[in-house]
C-alpha positions as CSV (number, residue, x, y, z in Angstrom):
1,M,43.1,10.7,23.1
2,N,45.8,9.4,20.8
3,K,45.3,8.2,17.2
4,T,45.4,4.5,18.2
5,K,42.5,5.0,20.6
6,L,40.5,7.0,18.1
7,S,41.0,4.3,15.4
8,A,39.9,1.7,17.9
9,L,36.7,3.6,18.8
10,A,35.9,4.2,15.2
11,T,36.3,0.5,14.3
12,F,34.2,-0.6,17.3
13,S,31.5,1.9,16.3
14,I,31.3,0.6,12.8
15,A,31.3,-3.0,13.9
16,T,28.4,-2.3,16.4
17,T,26.4,-0.5,13.7
18,L,26.8,-3.3,11.2
19,F,25.8,-5.9,13.8
20,L,22.7,-4.0,15.0
21,T,21.4,-3.0,11.6
22,S,21.8,-6.5,10.1
23,G,18.6,-7.6,11.8
24,I,16.3,-4.7,10.9
25,A,13.2,-5.8,9.1
26,Q,10.8,-3.6,7.1
27,A,7.0,-3.6,7.1
28,N,5.6,-5.1,3.9
29,S,1.9,-4.1,3.7
30,L,-0.7,-1.5,3.0
31,S,-2.7,-0.1,5.9
32,I,-5.6,2.3,6.5
33,L,-4.7,5.6,8.1
34,G,-7.6,7.0,10.3
35,P,-10.0,4.2,9.6
36,S,-13.7,4.8,10.2
37,A,-15.9,1.7,9.9
38,I,-19.0,2.0,7.7
39,S,-21.9,-0.2,6.6
40,F,-24.1,0.1,3.6
41,T,-26.6,-1.7,1.4
42,G,-27.2,-2.0,-2.3
43,Y,-23.8,-3.2,-3.6
44,N,-24.9,-4.9,-6.8
45,G,-24.7,-4.9,-10.6
46,Q,-21.5,-5.9,-12.4
47,P,-19.2,-5.7,-9.4
48,S,-21.1,-8.3,-7.4
49,T,-20.9,-10.8,-10.3
50,V,-17.1,-10.5,-10.1
51,T,-16.3,-9.7,-6.4
52,G,-19.4,-11.0,-4.6
53,S,-21.3,-8.6,-2.4
54,Y,-20.0,-6.1,0.2
55,S,-22.0,-4.4,3.0
56,S,-19.1,-3.0,5.1
57,G,-15.7,-1.4,4.9
58,F,-13.7,1.6,6.0
59,L,-13.3,5.2,5.1
60,G,-9.7,6.5,5.5
61,T,-6.4,6.9,3.7
62,L,-4.7,4.0,2.0
63,V,-1.0,4.1,3.0
64,A,2.1,2.1,2.0
65,N,4.1,1.2,5.0
66,A,7.4,0.9,3.0
67,P,8.6,1.4,-0.6
68,G,7.2,-1.2,-2.9
69,T,5.2,-1.8,-6.1
70,I,1.5,-1.4,-6.5
71,S,-1.0,-2.5,-9.1
72,F,-4.7,-1.7,-9.7
73,T,-7.3,-4.0,-11.4
74,Y,-10.6,-2.9,-12.8
75,L,-13.4,-5.0,-11.3
76,G,-16.5,-3.4,-12.8
77,N,-19.1,-0.6,-12.2
78,E,-22.8,-0.1,-11.5
79,S,-23.6,3.5,-12.2
80,G,-25.6,5.9,-14.4
81,F,-22.6,8.2,-14.5
82,I,-19.3,7.5,-16.4
83,N,-16.6,7.0,-13.8
84,S,-12.9,6.5,-13.9
85,F,-9.8,5.8,-11.7
86,S,-6.4,7.5,-12.1
87,F,-3.0,6.8,-10.6
88,G,0.4,8.2,-11.6
89,G,-0.5,9.2,-15.1
90,F,-2.4,5.9,-15.7
91,A,-6.2,5.4,-15.8
92,L,-8.9,2.8,-15.7
93,N,-12.3,3.6,-17.0
94,E,-15.6,2.0,-18.1
95,S,-14.2,1.1,-21.5
96,N,-11.8,-1.2,-19.9
97,A,-12.5,-4.9,-19.6
98,V,-13.0,-6.4,-16.2
99,G,-9.6,-7.7,-15.2
100,D,-7.6,-5.0,-17.0
101,T,-4.7,-3.9,-14.7
102,I,-2.4,-0.9,-14.2
103,A,0.9,-2.9,-14.1
104,P,3.0,-2.8,-10.9
105,V,4.4,0.7,-10.4
106,S,7.1,1.6,-7.9
107,I,6.0,3.8,-5.0
108,G,7.5,5.2,-1.8
109,A,6.2,4.9,1.7
110,G,3.2,7.1,2.5
111,A,-0.3,7.8,1.2
112,V,-0.9,6.2,-2.2
113,D,-1.6,8.9,-4.8
114,F,-4.8,7.9,-6.6
115,A,-8.2,9.4,-7.4
116,F,-11.7,8.6,-8.6
117,S,-13.8,10.9,-10.7
118,D,-17.2,11.0,-12.5
119,N,-18.3,12.8,-15.6
120,Q,-20.4,15.2,-13.6
121,G,-17.5,17.0,-12.0
122,G,-17.2,14.8,-8.9
123,S,-13.7,13.8,-7.9
124,I,-12.1,12.5,-4.8
125,S,-8.4,11.6,-4.1
126,N,-6.9,9.4,-1.5
127,G,-6.4,11.4,1.7
128,T,-9.5,13.6,1.0
129,A,-12.5,13.1,3.4
130,S,-15.4,11.2,1.8
131,T,-18.9,12.6,2.0
132,P,-22.2,10.6,2.0
133,T,-22.6,11.4,-1.8
134,L,-19.0,11.3,-3.0
135,G,-16.2,9.1,-1.7
136,F,-14.7,5.6,-1.7
137,A,-14.7,2.8,0.7
138,I,-11.7,0.5,1.4
139,L,-13.1,-3.0,1.4
140,D,-11.8,-6.5,2.2
141,G,-9.5,-7.8,-0.5
142,N,-10.5,-11.4,-0.3
143,V,-13.4,-11.2,-2.7
144,A,-16.2,-13.8,-2.5
145,S,-16.4,-14.8,-6.1
146,P,-13.7,-17.0,-7.7
147,N,-13.9,-14.7,-10.7
148,G,-12.5,-11.8,-8.7
149,G,-9.3,-13.2,-7.4
150,S,-7.5,-12.0,-4.2
151,F,-6.4,-8.5,-3.4
152,D,-4.8,-6.7,-0.5
153,F,-7.8,-4.3,-0.6
154,V,-10.7,-3.5,-2.9
155,L,-11.7,0.2,-3.5
156,G,-15.3,0.9,-4.1
157,F,-16.2,4.4,-5.4
158,N,-19.5,6.2,-4.7
159,D,-19.9,8.9,-7.3
160,S,-21.7,12.2,-6.9
161,S,-25.1,10.8,-7.7
162,T,-27.5,11.3,-4.8
163,N,-29.6,8.2,-5.6
164,D,-27.5,5.8,-3.6
165,A,-24.4,5.2,-1.4
166,D,-23.4,1.7,-2.1
167,Y,-19.8,1.9,-3.2
168,D,-20.1,0.0,-6.4
169,D,-20.0,2.8,-8.9
170,F,-16.5,1.9,-9.9
171,V,-14.6,-0.9,-8.2
172,V,-10.8,-1.5,-8.2
173,G,-8.6,-4.2,-6.7
174,V,-5.3,-3.3,-5.1
175,N,-2.2,-5.5,-4.9
176,Y,1.1,-4.4,-3.3
177,A,4.5,-5.9,-2.8
178,T,7.5,-4.6,-0.8
179,I,10.7,-3.9,-2.6
180,S,13.0,-6.2,-0.7
181,P,16.3,-4.6,0.6
182,V,19.5,-6.2,-0.5
183,P,20.2,-8.8,2.2
184,L,23.4,-8.5,4.1
185,P,25.7,-11.6,4.0
186,T,24.9,-13.9,6.9
187,S,28.5,-13.9,7.9
188,L,28.6,-10.0,8.3
189,P,27.2,-9.8,11.9
190,L,29.8,-12.4,13.0
191,L,32.5,-10.4,11.2
192,A,31.3,-7.2,12.8
193,A,31.3,-8.7,16.3
194,S,34.8,-10.1,15.7
195,L,36.1,-6.7,14.7
196,G,34.7,-5.2,17.8
197,I,36.3,-7.8,20.0
198,F,39.6,-7.5,18.2
199,T,39.5,-3.7,18.6
200,L,38.8,-3.9,22.3
201,A,41.7,-6.3,22.7
202,S,44.0,-4.0,20.8
203,R,43.0,-1.1,23.1
204,R,44.1,-3.0,26.1
205,R,47.6,-3.5,24.7
206,V,48.0,0.2,23.8
């Protein structure tokens, strides 16, 4: 195969790649990996005054489907223990005011690296299986109370106390946004297609 043909094939390959990849879209959401539906009672105290009341949700792993930014907002607690939430070197605890937020932080795609803990040695991180006495539930983000706002999801922690399993011991709202890729110029697919046609025409003259 001579150099002219090699050059033509290379140009056609580049043009085709540009044309095909110009239309690729990325997912822009959080999802629950391995969701297991649960129901519970007793969600009350300070969280319900902010978020309204929950009685169902999911156990599972919270996953970002694409690189983006994520923030966490403290929504209250109802617990005899002292609980906290941590993410990427940041923390929310019971000394925070309701509404305090870990500002948006950039993350990659995959499991979101956060954890809940209590002052009795109980701790659980995202991706670790919850138990009846220690875990967190992933709850609907559209909270019932106008004081709570709207979130992609709400995380309700159940600390290591054996007195209840109501997922209101420390409550956090989650908001996520995709980092948008740099858009290709709208004329690029047409240019790529034109290059491909021009190259094919050149091959026929060789």
